C-alpha positions as CSV (number, residue, x, y, z in Angstrom):
1,M,-44.3,105.7,58.9
2,K,-45.2,104.9,55.0
3,I,-42.6,104.0,53.1
4,L,-42.5,103.2,49.2
5,I,-40.5,100.5,47.6
6,A,-39.8,100.4,43.4
7,E,-38.4,97.2,42.7
8,D,-38.9,95.2,39.2
9,D,-37.4,91.7,41.2
10,L,-40.5,90.3,43.0
11,H,-38.1,88.5,45.4
12,I,-36.2,91.6,46.6
13,R,-39.4,93.3,46.7
14,Q,-41.2,90.7,48.6
15,G,-38.2,90.7,51.0
16,L,-37.6,94.2,51.8
17,A,-41.4,94.7,52.2
18,D,-41.9,91.4,54.6
19,M,-39.1,92.8,56.4
20,L,-39.8,96.4,56.8
21,S,-43.7,95.7,57.9
22,R,-42.4,93.1,60.5
23,E,-40.1,96.5,61.7
24,G,-43.7,98.2,62.1
25,Y,-43.8,100.4,58.6
26,A,-46.7,101.1,56.3
27,V,-45.2,99.4,53.0
28,S,-46.5,99.8,49.6
29,T,-44.7,98.5,46.7
30,A,-44.4,99.2,42.8
31,E,-42.4,96.6,39.8
32,N,-42.0,99.9,37.7
33,G,-41.3,103.2,37.9
34,K,-44.6,104.6,36.4
35,I,-46.2,103.0,39.3
36,A,-44.1,104.1,41.4
37,L,-44.8,107.6,40.7
38,M,-48.2,107.1,40.8
39,K,-48.3,105.5,43.8
40,Y,-46.1,108.4,45.1
41,Q,-48.3,111.2,43.7
42,Q,-51.5,109.3,45.7
43,E,-50.0,108.0,48.5
44,Q,-47.1,110.7,49.5
45,P,-45.1,108.2,51.7
46,D,-42.1,109.4,54.1
47,F,-39.5,107.7,52.3
48,I,-38.7,106.0,49.0
49,I,-36.8,103.0,47.9
50,L,-35.7,103.2,44.6
51,D,-34.1,100.4,42.1
52,I,-32.2,102.0,39.2
53,M,-33.0,99.6,36.4
54,M,-36.7,99.0,36.0
55,P,-39.2,99.0,33.0
56,E,-41.1,101.8,32.1
57,L,-39.0,104.4,34.2
58,D,-35.7,103.7,35.6
59,G,-34.9,104.7,39.2
60,Y,-32.9,108.1,38.5
61,A,-35.8,109.7,35.8
62,V,-38.2,108.4,38.8
63,C,-36.2,110.4,41.6
64,K,-35.6,113.2,39.2
65,E,-39.5,113.6,38.7
66,I,-39.9,113.6,42.4
67,R,-37.5,116.0,43.0
68,R,-39.0,118.8,40.7
69,H,-41.3,118.9,43.1
70,D,-40.5,117.4,46.2
71,E,-37.2,118.7,47.8
72,H,-37.5,116.8,51.4
73,T,-39.1,113.1,50.8
74,P,-35.5,110.6,51.5
75,V,-34.2,108.1,48.9
76,I,-32.3,105.4,48.7
77,F,-31.4,104.0,45.4
78,L,-30.9,100.4,45.2
79,S,-28.7,99.0,42.1
80,A,-26.6,96.0,40.8
81,K,-24.4,99.1,39.0
82,G,-21.4,99.4,41.4
83,E,-19.3,102.4,39.1
84,E,-18.2,105.8,41.3
85,I,-20.4,107.7,38.1
86,D,-23.7,105.9,38.9
87,K,-23.5,106.7,42.4
88,V,-22.1,110.4,41.8
89,L,-25.3,110.7,39.3
90,G,-27.6,109.4,41.9
91,L,-26.6,111.7,44.6
92,E,-26.6,114.5,42.1
93,L,-29.9,113.5,41.5
94,G,-31.0,114.1,45.3
95,A,-30.9,110.9,46.8
96,D,-30.2,110.5,50.1
97,D,-28.1,107.6,49.8
98,Y,-27.3,104.6,47.5
99,I,-27.0,100.8,48.1
100,N,-25.4,98.3,46.0
101,K,-26.7,94.8,45.2
102,P,-26.3,92.5,46.2
103,F,-26.9,94.0,50.1
104,G,-27.2,92.2,53.6
105,I,-30.6,92.7,55.0
106,H,-28.8,93.9,58.2
107,E,-26.9,97.0,56.4
108,V,-30.3,98.0,54.5
109,R,-32.0,98.0,57.9
110,A,-29.6,100.2,59.5
111,R,-29.9,102.4,56.3
112,I,-33.4,102.7,56.5
113,K,-33.7,102.7,60.6
114,T,-31.1,106.1,60.2
115,I,-33.4,108.0,57.5
116,A,-37.0,106.9,59.7
117,R,-35.2,108.8,62.9
118,R,-34.5,111.8,60.4
119,C,-38.3,111.8,59.6
120,L,-39.4,111.7,62.6
121,K,-37.6,114.4,63.8
122,A,-38.9,116.0,61.2
123,K,-42.4,115.4,62.0
124,Q,-42.4,115.7,65.2
125,N,-45.3,116.2,67.7
126,A,-46.2,115.8,71.4
127,S,-46.9,112.4,71.5
128,D,-43.4,111.6,70.2
129,R,-42.0,113.1,73.4
130,A,-39.3,110.9,75.3
131,F,-41.4,108.8,78.1
132,S,-40.1,107.0,81.1
133,F,-40.9,103.0,81.3
134,G,-39.5,101.4,84.5
135,D,-35.9,102.0,84.7
136,L,-35.5,102.8,81.1
137,M,-36.3,106.1,78.7
138,V,-37.8,105.4,75.8
139,Y,-36.8,107.9,72.7
140,P,-39.7,107.2,70.1
141,M,-37.7,109.7,67.3
142,E,-34.2,107.6,67.7
143,L,-36.1,104.5,68.1
144,C,-34.3,103.4,71.3
145,A,-34.6,103.3,74.7
146,K,-31.9,104.2,77.2
147,R,-30.7,102.8,80.5
148,Q,-28.3,105.1,82.0
149,Q,-25.4,104.8,79.3
150,Q,-26.5,102.1,77.6
151,V,-28.6,102.3,74.1
152,L,-31.1,99.8,73.4
153,E,-31.6,100.0,69.6
154,L,-35.2,99.2,69.3
155,S,-37.8,99.0,65.9
156,L,-40.7,100.9,65.2
157,R,-42.8,98.5,66.4
158,E,-41.5,98.0,69.5
159,I,-41.9,101.5,70.6
160,K,-45.4,101.3,70.0
161,I,-46.0,98.5,71.9
162,L,-44.4,100.2,74.6
163,E,-45.9,103.2,73.5
164,C,-49.2,101.6,74.0
165,L,-48.5,100.1,77.4
166,Y,-47.1,103.4,78.8
167,R,-50.5,104.8,77.9
168,H,-52.5,102.5,79.7
169,K,-49.9,101.8,82.4
170,N,-51.3,100.1,85.7
171,Q,-54.3,98.5,83.3
172,V,-54.7,95.5,81.1
173,V,-54.0,95.8,77.5
174,S,-55.8,93.7,75.9
175,R,-54.2,92.1,72.7
176,D,-56.8,93.5,70.4
177,T,-56.1,97.3,72.3
178,L,-51.8,95.9,70.9
179,F,-52.5,94.4,67.6
180,D,-54.5,97.8,66.9
181,W,-52.3,100.2,68.5
182,A,-49.0,98.6,67.0
183,W,-50.2,97.2,63.7
184,G,-53.4,98.9,62.4
185,Y,-56.8,98.6,62.7
186,D,-56.8,96.5,59.2
187,H,-54.4,93.9,60.6
188,L,-55.8,90.5,61.3
189,P,-54.4,89.5,64.5
190,N,-52.0,86.7,64.9
191,S,-51.3,85.0,68.7
192,R,-47.7,84.0,67.9
193,T,-46.8,87.2,65.8
194,L,-47.6,89.6,69.4
195,D,-45.9,86.9,71.6
196,Q,-42.9,86.7,69.7
197,H,-42.7,90.4,69.5
198,I,-42.9,90.6,73.2
199,S,-40.7,87.9,73.8
200,K,-38.0,90.2,71.7
201,L,-39.3,93.2,74.0
202,R,-38.5,91.3,77.2
203,K,-35.1,90.2,75.7
204,I,-33.6,93.8,75.3
205,I,-35.4,95.3,78.1
206,E,-35.8,93.7,81.3
207,P,-33.1,92.7,83.7
208,D,-34.5,89.2,83.8
209,P,-36.5,88.5,80.7
210,T,-37.4,85.2,82.4
211,L,-38.6,87.2,85.2
212,P,-40.4,90.0,83.6
213,L,-41.0,93.6,85.8
214,F,-41.8,95.9,83.1
215,I,-44.2,93.7,80.5
216,R,-46.3,91.4,82.8
217,T,-48.5,88.8,81.4
218,I,-52.0,88.8,82.4
219,H,-53.3,85.4,81.3
220,G,-56.4,85.2,79.6
221,S,-56.4,88.8,79.3
222,G,-53.2,90.4,77.7
223,Y,-50.6,92.4,79.1
224,R,-50.1,95.2,82.1
225,Y,-47.0,97.9,82.6
226,Q,-47.2,98.3,86.1
227,E,-45.6,101.3,87.2
């Protein structure tokens, strides 16, 4: 899933890009409205995060131009302008959400996850269907797994790791295969990055993370989901 971030503040732009990349999204950035429109046309992102006060073209103008041709791609506005009229204008131009600065990273993550679920449902195909993983049911379109009545929130990247292990069930999956599946072929493998994600996943889905039942380490080779 591709996200375009248009924000003229380098620290905010890079912070959002880093956070979303860690979650498993493909991220593109733009430092002004003119570049944002160009990247939108070239890359066709799944949704867009727009700062309002930007050079060249402001977020309102960018959103208005996008909505002339595209009524469906979700747009989130970011703005230090907190007046009700500003929010109303943004929503009337076709934005799906509006987040005031300063904002908490957890708030942004939650709002993006809500929109991501909607995008995934709109693009549903056979590979998005729920699958069993041990005593869990994993729901890719909802970015979660369920154990009886318990709902376990998952990131897009965590879903991809589980999907890779599931599709190679009872087989040893190499670290390189997991990187290619969950990060992409152009990602430079980093052993610590994968270990951190596996550790976090075990804390979420394993009854006892110290004695994993579902994601087993095969030393020197990779990981295995043993059904």
